[in-house]
Residue frames as qw, qx, qy, qz and C-alpha x, y, z in Angstrom:
[[0.867, 0.470, 0.001, 0.168, -38.61, 25.30, -23.28],
 [0.255, 0.803, -0.396, 0.365, -35.70, 27.52, -22.39],
 [0.551, -0.585, 0.514, -0.300, -35.33, 25.95, -18.93],
 [0.962, 0.048, 0.267, -0.026, -35.31, 22.49, -20.50],
 [0.707, 0.627, -0.158, 0.286, -32.60, 23.45, -22.97],
 [0.058, -0.783, 0.481, -0.391, -30.50, 24.96, -20.16],
 [0.809, -0.365, 0.410, -0.211, -30.89, 21.75, -18.18],
 [0.943, 0.257, 0.142, 0.154, -29.57, 19.63, -21.04],
 [0.416, 0.787, -0.275, 0.363, -26.77, 22.13, -21.65],
 [0.397, -0.706, 0.489, -0.322, -25.69, 21.85, -17.99],
 [0.924, -0.123, 0.358, -0.051, -25.74, 18.05, -18.21],
 [0.798, 0.553, -0.025, 0.238, -23.68, 18.20, -21.39],
 [0.129, 0.843, -0.381, 0.356, -21.09, 20.47, -19.75],
 [0.485, -0.576, 0.588, -0.295, -20.56, 18.24, -16.70],
 [0.979, 0.105, 0.061, -0.165, -20.87, 14.90, -18.49],
 [0.652, 0.543, -0.468, 0.248, -17.15, 14.70, -19.50],
 [0.112, -0.541, 0.642, -0.532, -16.13, 15.07, -15.85],
 [0.802, -0.168, 0.353, -0.452, -18.69, 12.49, -14.74],
 [0.933, 0.318, -0.160, -0.050, -17.55, 10.01, -17.39],
 [0.411, 0.607, -0.569, 0.373, -13.88, 10.59, -16.48],
 [0.385, -0.449, 0.602, -0.536, -14.59, 9.97, -12.78],
 [0.918, 0.005, 0.187, -0.349, -16.61, 6.85, -13.54],
 [0.864, 0.413, -0.268, 0.103, -13.81, 5.41, -15.68],
 [0.472, 0.534, -0.495, 0.496, -10.62, 6.58, -13.98],
 [0.285, -0.427, 0.576, -0.636, -11.80, 6.38, -10.36],
 [0.767, -0.081, 0.431, -0.468, -14.60, 3.90, -9.87],
 [0.874, 0.397, -0.233, -0.158, -13.70, 1.83, -12.93],
 [0.450, 0.516, -0.660, 0.310, -10.13, 1.32, -11.74],
 [0.428, -0.359, 0.620, -0.551, -11.33, 0.60, -8.19],
 [0.908, 0.096, 0.191, -0.359, -13.50, -2.22, -9.54],
 [0.760, 0.502, -0.408, 0.064, -10.61, -3.45, -11.67],
 [0.072, 0.544, -0.707, 0.446, -8.32, -3.44, -8.62],
 [0.699, -0.195, 0.477, -0.496, -10.89, -5.44, -6.68],
 [0.937, 0.292, -0.064, -0.183, -10.97, -8.00, -9.49],
 [0.527, 0.575, -0.570, 0.258, -7.17, -8.20, -9.57],
 [0.254, -0.487, 0.657, -0.517, -7.06, -8.65, -5.79],
 [0.823, -0.030, 0.411, -0.390, -9.27, -11.72, -6.20],
 [0.837, 0.493, -0.225, -0.078, -6.99, -13.26, -8.82],
 [0.875, -0.309, 0.194, 0.318, -3.75, -15.25, -8.91],
 [0.515, 0.823, -0.072, 0.228, -1.94, -12.67, -11.02],
 [0.580, -0.680, 0.318, 0.315, 1.79, -13.02, -10.39],
 [0.589, 0.010, 0.519, 0.619, 4.23, -12.00, -13.10],
 [0.016, 0.302, -0.232, -0.924, 4.19, -9.55, -15.98],
 [0.253, -0.166, -0.737, -0.604, 1.49, -11.39, -17.92],
 [0.535, -0.211, 0.197, -0.794, -2.08, -10.84, -16.63],
 [0.319, -0.087, -0.944, -0.008, -3.61, -13.86, -14.91],
 [0.463, -0.273, 0.098, -0.838, -7.21, -13.42, -13.80],
 [0.548, -0.139, -0.824, -0.025, -7.60, -16.97, -12.49],
 [0.536, -0.669, -0.110, -0.503, -10.07, -16.77, -9.61],
 [0.436, 0.174, -0.719, 0.513, -8.43, -16.96, -6.16],
 [0.489, -0.699, -0.513, -0.089, -11.25, -15.68, -3.99],
 [0.325, -0.919, 0.104, -0.200, -10.11, -14.14, -0.73],
 [0.919, -0.093, -0.113, 0.367, -6.85, -16.08, -0.64],
 [0.435, 0.497, -0.148, 0.736, -4.70, -12.94, -1.11],
 [0.358, -0.699, 0.100, -0.611, -6.43, -11.29, 1.84],
 [0.906, -0.419, -0.036, -0.049, -6.02, -14.37, 4.03],
 [0.811, 0.166, -0.149, 0.540, -2.33, -14.56, 3.14],
 [0.134, 0.661, -0.150, 0.723, -1.90, -10.92, 4.08],
 [0.569, -0.658, 0.124, -0.478, -3.43, -11.27, 7.52],
 [0.955, -0.267, 0.036, 0.122, -1.24, -14.32, 8.15],
 [0.656, 0.512, -0.154, 0.533, 1.89, -12.49, 6.97],
 [0.579, -0.537, -0.269, 0.551, 4.20, -11.33, 9.82],
 [0.314, 0.071, 0.164, 0.933, 5.33, -8.40, 7.67],
 [0.211, -0.582, -0.441, -0.650, 1.77, -7.12, 7.38],
 [0.586, -0.670, -0.425, 0.164, 1.48, -7.33, 11.17],
 [0.498, -0.273, -0.047, 0.822, 4.54, -5.05, 11.41],
 [0.082, 0.349, 0.374, 0.855, 2.91, -2.70, 8.91],
 [0.400, -0.707, -0.491, -0.317, -0.24, -2.43, 11.01],
 [0.614, -0.581, -0.283, 0.454, 1.75, -1.82, 14.20],
 [0.402, -0.079, 0.120, 0.904, 3.87, 0.88, 12.52],
 [0.075, -0.514, -0.459, -0.721, 0.77, 2.55, 11.08],
 [0.501, -0.736, -0.454, -0.033, -0.86, 2.67, 14.51],
 [0.573, -0.450, -0.127, 0.673, 2.26, 4.19, 16.10],
 [0.270, 0.104, 0.280, 0.915, 2.70, 6.75, 13.34],
 [0.192, -0.609, -0.524, -0.563, -0.98, 7.70, 13.18],
 [0.528, -0.709, -0.431, 0.183, -1.32, 8.12, 16.95],
 [0.494, -0.439, -0.029, 0.750, 1.74, 10.34, 17.28],
 [0.213, 0.185, 0.415, 0.865, 1.21, 12.25, 14.04],
 [0.233, -0.655, -0.532, -0.483, -2.47, 13.05, 14.53],
 [0.543, -0.711, -0.372, 0.248, -2.13, 13.70, 18.26],
 [0.498, -0.293, 0.036, 0.815, 0.93, 15.92, 17.81],
 [0.114, 0.322, 0.418, 0.842, -0.65, 17.99, 15.03],
 [0.337, -0.728, -0.521, -0.291, -3.86, 18.53, 17.00],
 [0.563, -0.659, -0.265, 0.423, -2.07, 19.61, 20.19],
 [0.415, -0.215, 0.166, 0.868, 0.47, 21.88, 18.49],
 [0.073, 0.443, 0.542, 0.711, -2.12, 23.22, 16.04],
 [0.333, -0.802, -0.460, -0.184, -4.61, 24.33, 18.67],
 [0.562, -0.570, -0.135, 0.584, -1.81, 25.72, 20.86],
 [0.334, -0.019, 0.298, 0.894, -0.48, 27.89, 18.02],
 [0.077, -0.594, -0.564, -0.569, -4.01, 28.96, 17.05],
 [0.438, -0.790, -0.404, 0.143, -4.76, 30.10, 20.59],
 [0.494, -0.408, 0.038, 0.767, -1.51, 32.09, 20.69],
 [0.186, 0.172, 0.434, 0.865, -2.27, 33.84, 17.39],
 [0.206, -0.685, -0.611, -0.339, -5.84, 34.51, 18.48],
 [0.442, -0.646, -0.360, 0.507, -4.57, 36.72, 21.32],
 [0.213, 0.974, 0.070, 0.022, -3.88, 39.59, 18.92],
 [0.743, -0.345, 0.217, 0.531, -0.19, 38.81, 18.73],
 [0.142, 0.856, -0.221, -0.446, 1.94, 41.49, 17.12],
 [0.131, 0.504, -0.760, -0.389, 3.21, 40.38, 13.73],
 [0.729, 0.101, 0.595, -0.322, 0.45, 37.79, 13.47],
 [0.751, 0.606, -0.082, -0.249, 0.59, 37.69, 9.66],
 [0.259, 0.669, -0.696, 0.032, 4.30, 36.90, 9.72],
 [0.330, -0.275, 0.858, -0.282, 3.93, 34.10, 12.26],
 [0.780, 0.295, 0.388, -0.393, 0.87, 32.67, 10.53],
 [0.688, 0.644, -0.297, -0.153, 2.75, 32.45, 7.24],
 [0.036, 0.596, -0.786, 0.157, 5.79, 31.06, 9.04],
 [0.536, -0.104, 0.771, -0.327, 3.78, 28.23, 10.58],
 [0.788, 0.455, 0.266, -0.317, 1.98, 27.52, 7.30],
 [0.281, 0.732, -0.543, -0.300, 5.13, 27.52, 5.17],
 [0.288, -0.294, 0.910, 0.053, 6.07, 23.84, 5.79],
 [0.657, 0.380, 0.592, -0.272, 2.78, 22.78, 4.20],
 [0.518, 0.768, -0.168, -0.336, 4.00, 24.20, 0.87],
 [0.042, 0.568, -0.812, -0.125, 6.84, 21.67, 0.85],
 [0.842, 0.057, -0.441, -0.305, 6.36, 18.12, -0.39],
 [0.859, -0.465, 0.198, -0.079, 6.95, 15.17, 1.93],
 [0.878, 0.280, -0.050, 0.385, 9.93, 14.20, -0.25],
 [0.263, 0.692, -0.239, 0.628, 11.70, 17.52, 0.41],
 [0.567, -0.670, 0.228, -0.421, 10.78, 17.36, 4.09],
 [0.980, -0.183, 0.062, 0.051, 12.11, 13.82, 4.30],
 [0.723, 0.441, -0.169, 0.504, 15.44, 14.72, 2.68],
 [0.017, -0.721, 0.289, -0.629, 16.02, 17.62, 5.10],
 [0.702, -0.537, 0.264, -0.385, 14.93, 15.69, 8.18],
 [0.970, 0.083, -0.156, 0.169, 17.07, 12.73, 7.15],
 [0.476, 0.472, -0.355, 0.651, 20.08, 14.94, 7.78],
 [0.342, -0.611, 0.252, -0.668, 18.60, 16.49, 10.94],
 [0.855, -0.337, 0.258, -0.299, 17.92, 13.01, 12.37],
 [0.593, 0.515, -0.616, 0.054, 21.21, 11.50, 11.26],
 [0.885, -0.450, -0.037, -0.112, 21.70, 8.44, 13.50],
 [0.751, 0.330, -0.336, 0.462, 25.50, 8.43, 13.01],
 [0.557, -0.827, 0.003, 0.080, 27.54, 9.06, 16.16],
 [0.754, -0.265, 0.196, 0.568, 31.18, 9.74, 16.90],
 [0.279, -0.326, 0.306, 0.850, 33.10, 11.65, 14.25],
 [0.014, 0.281, 0.682, 0.675, 30.13, 11.61, 11.83],
 [0.040, -0.604, -0.674, 0.424, 27.65, 13.19, 14.24],
 [0.025, 0.144, 0.298, 0.943, 25.43, 15.87, 12.69],
 [0.359, -0.515, -0.560, -0.540, 21.97, 17.39, 12.80],
 [0.584, -0.697, -0.083, -0.408, 20.07, 17.39, 16.07],
 [0.896, -0.303, -0.170, 0.277, 22.61, 15.10, 17.73],
 [0.540, 0.265, -0.112, 0.791, 25.38, 17.61, 17.02],
 [0.209, -0.659, -0.047, -0.721, 23.19, 20.40, 18.42],
 [0.789, -0.577, -0.142, -0.158, 22.51, 18.41, 21.58],
 [0.837, -0.074, -0.161, 0.518, 26.22, 17.62, 21.92],
 [0.308, 0.459, -0.061, 0.831, 27.15, 21.30, 21.56],
 [0.399, -0.635, -0.017, -0.661, 24.60, 22.31, 24.21],
 [0.032, -0.323, 0.824, -0.464, 25.73, 19.62, 26.64],
 [0.754, -0.009, 0.248, -0.608, 22.44, 17.73, 26.33],
 [0.146, 0.348, -0.905, -0.197, 24.06, 14.37, 25.70],
 [0.362, 0.141, 0.856, -0.340, 21.09, 12.50, 27.19],
 [0.597, 0.566, 0.206, -0.530, 19.02, 13.60, 24.18],
 [0.234, 0.523, -0.705, -0.417, 21.42, 12.12, 21.63],
 [0.741, 0.074, 0.623, -0.240, 19.82, 9.03, 20.07],
 [0.296, -0.085, 0.805, 0.508, 19.69, 6.88, 16.94],
 [0.413, 0.285, -0.082, -0.861, 16.34, 8.33, 15.82],
 [0.807, 0.215, -0.120, -0.537, 14.56, 6.23, 13.20],
 [0.569, 0.315, -0.759, 0.019, 16.98, 3.31, 13.66],
 [0.320, -0.267, 0.702, -0.578, 15.75, 2.67, 17.22],
 [0.176, -0.131, -0.959, -0.181, 14.12, -0.80, 17.28],
 [0.085, -0.550, -0.821, 0.132, 10.32, -0.88, 17.56],
 [0.038, -0.832, -0.366, 0.416, 9.97, 2.90, 18.05],
 [0.366, -0.092, 0.391, 0.839, 11.69, 4.22, 14.93],
 [0.060, 0.625, 0.627, 0.461, 8.26, 5.25, 13.61],
 [0.283, -0.836, -0.335, 0.331, 8.04, 7.79, 16.43],
 [0.333, -0.465, 0.259, 0.778, 11.00, 9.65, 14.88],
 [0.194, 0.270, 0.678, 0.656, 9.37, 9.45, 11.43],
 [0.080, -0.790, -0.607, -0.027, 6.31, 11.19, 12.89],
 [0.322, -0.619, -0.112, 0.707, 8.35, 14.26, 13.86],
 [0.121, -0.133, 0.422, 0.888, 8.83, 15.69, 10.33],
 [0.105, -0.489, -0.757, -0.420, 5.20, 14.90, 9.52],
 [0.276, -0.758, -0.493, 0.327, 4.07, 16.83, 12.60],
 [0.275, -0.449, 0.113, 0.843, 6.36, 19.73, 11.65],
 [0.063, 0.087, 0.604, 0.790, 4.84, 19.88, 8.18],
 [0.249, -0.494, -0.704, -0.445, 1.14, 19.57, 9.01],
 [0.291, -0.525, -0.587, 0.543, 0.78, 21.27, 12.41],
 [0.015, -0.231, 0.072, 0.970, 0.64, 24.66, 10.67],
 [0.309, -0.216, -0.656, -0.654, -2.28, 23.48, 8.55],
 [0.413, -0.503, -0.748, 0.130, -4.06, 22.28, 11.69],
 [0.212, -0.375, -0.293, 0.854, -3.35, 25.68, 13.26],
 [0.143, -0.002, -0.352, -0.925, -5.06, 27.38, 10.30],
 [0.400, -0.396, -0.758, -0.330, -8.15, 25.21, 10.75],
 [0.413, -0.540, -0.607, 0.413, -8.38, 25.99, 14.45],
 [0.156, -0.246, -0.066, 0.954, -7.64, 29.68, 13.94],
 [0.249, -0.209, -0.518, -0.791, -10.52, 29.93, 11.48],
 [0.478, -0.498, -0.720, -0.070, -12.76, 28.21, 14.03],
 [0.371, -0.429, -0.429, 0.703, -11.66, 30.54, 16.82],
 [0.013, -0.104, 0.139, 0.985, -12.28, 33.63, 14.70],
 [0.337, -0.327, -0.649, -0.599, -15.80, 32.36, 13.90],
 [0.400, -0.513, -0.703, 0.289, -16.78, 32.27, 17.59],
 [0.060, -0.847, -0.191, -0.492, -18.55, 35.54, 18.52],
 [0.289, 0.284, -0.508, 0.760, -16.65, 37.63, 21.07],
 [0.504, -0.437, 0.034, -0.745, -19.97, 38.28, 22.79],
 [0.888, -0.237, -0.385, -0.083, -19.98, 34.70, 24.10],
 [0.630, 0.065, -0.454, 0.627, -16.67, 35.24, 25.86],
 [0.049, -0.361, 0.207, -0.908, -17.74, 38.60, 27.24],
 [0.707, -0.407, -0.183, -0.549, -20.97, 37.11, 28.59],
 [0.865, -0.165, -0.432, 0.196, -19.01, 34.31, 30.27],
 [0.409, 0.199, -0.384, 0.803, -16.60, 36.82, 31.84],
 [0.337, -0.422, 0.056, -0.840, -19.54, 38.86, 33.18],
 [0.853, -0.341, -0.252, -0.305, -20.85, 35.66, 34.79],
 [0.535, -0.719, 0.431, -0.109, -17.53, 35.25, 36.60],
 [0.970, 0.126, 0.122, 0.166, -15.85, 32.62, 34.40],
 [0.327, -0.706, 0.445, 0.443, -12.08, 32.74, 34.13],
 [0.396, 0.594, -0.525, -0.463, -10.18, 32.18, 30.86],
 [0.035, -0.194, 0.980, 0.037, -9.61, 28.46, 31.52],
 [0.392, 0.367, 0.752, -0.382, -13.35, 27.93, 32.13],
 [0.478, 0.642, -0.049, -0.597, -14.19, 29.89, 28.99],
 [0.295, 0.480, -0.749, -0.349, -11.98, 27.64, 26.88],
 [0.059, -0.048, 0.992, -0.097, -13.02, 24.34, 28.46],
 [0.300, 0.439, 0.742, -0.408, -16.76, 25.06, 28.60],
 [0.438, 0.758, 0.165, -0.455, -17.32, 27.26, 25.54],
 [0.243, 0.721, -0.506, -0.406, -14.42, 27.43, 23.08],
 [0.127, -0.292, 0.937, 0.146, -13.31, 23.79, 22.95],
 [0.484, 0.354, 0.772, -0.209, -16.86, 22.37, 22.61],
 [0.482, 0.771, 0.100, -0.404, -17.54, 24.77, 19.74],
 [0.159, 0.678, -0.642, -0.321, -14.32, 23.63, 18.04],
 [0.674, -0.063, 0.732, -0.078, -15.38, 19.96, 17.92],
 [0.762, 0.602, 0.224, -0.083, -16.37, 20.12, 14.21],
 [0.277, 0.850, -0.447, -0.011, -12.91, 21.58, 13.45],
 [0.401, -0.481, 0.775, -0.084, -11.28, 18.81, 15.46],
 [0.794, 0.230, 0.551, -0.115, -13.30, 16.21, 13.58],
 [0.628, 0.774, -0.057, -0.062, -12.29, 17.70, 10.22],
 [0.047, 0.781, -0.621, 0.051, -8.61, 17.80, 11.22],
 [0.619, -0.260, 0.728, -0.136, -8.81, 14.25, 12.53],
 [0.823, 0.436, 0.356, -0.082, -10.20, 12.97, 9.23],
 [0.486, 0.841, -0.236, 0.010, -7.70, 14.86, 7.06],
 [0.108, -0.703, 0.693, -0.120, -4.66, 13.94, 9.14],
 [0.740, -0.127, 0.635, -0.181, -5.86, 10.37, 9.60],
 [0.845, 0.492, 0.205, -0.030, -6.15, 9.65, 5.90],
 [0.319, 0.836, -0.438, 0.084, -2.71, 11.23, 5.28],
 [0.367, -0.556, 0.726, -0.172, -1.15, 8.98, 7.91],
 [0.845, 0.100, 0.504, -0.149, -2.75, 5.84, 6.48],
 [0.770, 0.625, 0.092, 0.089, -1.29, 6.55, 3.02],
 [0.191, -0.878, 0.399, 0.185, 2.18, 7.70, 4.13],
 [0.929, 0.236, 0.159, 0.238, 4.86, 6.50, 1.75],
 [0.527, 0.712, -0.099, 0.453, 7.14, 9.21, 0.35],
 [0.288, -0.851, 0.303, -0.317, 8.16, 10.64, 3.72],
 [0.847, -0.392, 0.358, 0.021, 9.39, 7.29, 5.03],
 [0.859, 0.342, 0.162, 0.344, 11.23, 6.44, 1.82],
 [0.295, 0.840, -0.138, 0.434, 12.91, 9.89, 1.76],
 [0.429, -0.778, 0.371, -0.270, 14.03, 9.64, 5.40],
 [0.571, -0.441, 0.688, -0.078, 15.03, 6.01, 5.76],
 [0.277, 0.288, -0.820, -0.410, 14.47, 4.17, 2.50],
 [0.826, -0.129, -0.317, -0.449, 12.61, 0.87, 2.41],
 [0.104, 0.325, -0.851, 0.399, 13.44, -0.81, 5.71],
 [0.490, -0.331, -0.792, -0.153, 11.37, -3.57, 7.28],
 [0.278, -0.368, -0.625, 0.630, 11.34, -1.97, 10.79],
 [0.135, 0.382, 0.104, -0.909, 9.77, 1.15, 9.21],
 [0.017, -0.171, -0.828, -0.534, 7.52, -0.71, 6.79],
 [0.417, 0.308, 0.380, -0.766, 3.92, 0.44, 6.20],
 [0.663, 0.402, 0.625, -0.089, 1.19, -0.94, 3.91],
 [0.469, 0.848, -0.044, -0.244, 1.92, 1.57, 1.12],
 [0.002, 0.688, -0.705, -0.173, 5.59, 0.51, 0.95],
 [0.516, -0.047, 0.854, -0.042, 4.61, -3.16, 1.13],
 [0.648, 0.618, 0.388, -0.219, 2.17, -2.61, -1.74],
 [0.320, 0.845, -0.349, -0.249, 4.83, -0.92, -3.87],
 [0.139, -0.517, 0.839, 0.098, 7.40, -3.65, -3.34],
 [0.580, 0.149, 0.789, -0.140, 4.88, -6.45, -3.79],
 [0.611, 0.697, 0.302, -0.224, 3.40, -5.01, -6.97],
 [0.452, 0.866, -0.205, -0.066, 6.29, -3.38, -8.80],
 [0.070, -0.665, 0.743, -0.024, 9.35, -5.12, -7.36],
 [0.411, -0.121, 0.896, -0.114, 7.87, -8.60, -6.91],
 [0.354, 0.077, -0.615, -0.701, 5.29, -8.48, -9.74],
 [0.078, -0.316, -0.928, 0.182, 2.73, -10.04, -7.40],
 [0.176, -0.238, -0.218, -0.930, -0.17, -7.93, -8.65],
 [0.553, -0.472, -0.630, -0.271, -2.89, -9.92, -6.92],
 [0.562, -0.485, -0.472, 0.476, -1.52, -9.36, -3.43],
 [0.237, -0.038, -0.015, 0.971, -0.52, -5.77, -4.23],
 [0.299, -0.389, -0.416, -0.766, -4.08, -5.00, -5.31],
 [0.598, -0.530, -0.601, 0.026, -5.36, -6.59, -2.09],
 [0.442, -0.319, -0.313, 0.778, -3.17, -4.24, -0.03],
 [0.007, 0.133, 0.213, 0.968, -4.44, -1.31, -2.07],
 [0.452, -0.494, -0.559, -0.490, -8.07, -2.27, -1.46],
 [0.588, -0.507, -0.526, 0.347, -7.42, -2.59, 2.28],
 [0.286, -0.148, -0.101, 0.941, -5.88, 0.89, 2.26],
 [0.204, -0.307, -0.408, -0.835, -8.91, 2.21, 0.39],
 [0.555, -0.545, -0.606, -0.167, -11.26, 0.64, 2.94],
 [0.518, -0.395, -0.413, 0.636, -9.29, 2.05, 5.87],
 [0.085, -0.008, 0.072, 0.994, -9.50, 5.55, 4.39],
 [0.360, -0.395, -0.553, -0.640, -13.20, 5.06, 3.61],
 [0.522, -0.504, -0.650, 0.227, -13.85, 4.13, 7.25],
 [0.290, -0.369, -0.233, 0.852, -12.62, 7.62, 8.16],
 [0.021, 0.052, -0.294, -0.954, -14.00, 9.66, 5.28],
 [0.269, -0.382, -0.741, -0.482, -17.47, 8.19, 4.66],
 [0.342, -0.639, -0.630, 0.278, -18.85, 8.79, 8.20],
 [0.216, -0.408, -0.072, 0.884, -17.46, 12.32, 8.05],
 [0.089, -0.094, -0.528, -0.839, -19.20, 12.99, 4.73],
 [0.333, -0.527, -0.754, -0.208, -22.48, 11.64, 6.12],
 [0.346, -0.584, -0.455, 0.576, -22.10, 13.77, 9.25],
 [0.123, -0.251, 0.155, 0.948, -21.36, 16.90, 7.19],
 [0.182, -0.259, -0.667, -0.674, -24.28, 16.26, 4.85],
 [0.360, -0.597, -0.716, 0.040, -26.69, 15.69, 7.73],
 [0.294, -0.509, -0.284, 0.757, -25.50, 18.85, 9.49],
 [0.004, -0.094, 0.329, 0.940, -25.95, 20.98, 6.37],
 [0.265, -0.405, -0.749, -0.452, -29.42, 19.51, 5.82],
 [0.365, -0.614, -0.626, 0.313, -30.48, 20.30, 9.39],
 [0.206, -0.413, -0.081, 0.883, -29.25, 23.87, 9.06]]
């Protein structure tokens, strides 16, 4: 009798959270799906059925093609840069570096800053102005005699997104370092010692033992960084504003929904963003669940 009462008490305690999630998460997702299938354009709701017309219009829209291209460029550089820099910093700190705590906090500090603040600072650092208005990195390069590095940064046609990826890498590479450092510290030192006794050098130890054991960490970092890159909005707006060459689906959704009052198409973009994130997250959740079950 007591166990039964405790069971109902537990259900009662968690039920408000469950109800809130059902309403404010899954309920609004379903509502957004319904809006994306409607002809709603304007301030007054219009749920007239449109089927998949909003989705077809999106995939035929040249602007959406630019968004996809920019997302691919940003995601590739952002995720790749964070993984490479993160594991490099983690390996350095794992060598018993003096002042490790200071450097670890130093590398992690950018993560405490919002993308808006990062964007404002890096907007000045990557100032594309030349001549008498030169500043930021370009001024540094000019002072050091490295004129060949002076460029227009995020205003460069087609590859401006590469410059936008730089502040994102700066902010999140420390977080990736923390993930890898935790993974490195979890690997028993006895494995390395056994490999050294068998004649393996440090490069062979890392390529044949350390890196394979870090694959779950890499997968986790890939999922986390990937979903951040797919939803990027505030960083781009803070650095460059809303420019078509730097457009991404999140900016397109904002302008379509709140500037153009085209709620049907805006909801369609939102659903596509949700699906793209789900493609990354759901397999990871299944993999994690299966791994925990097997253990």
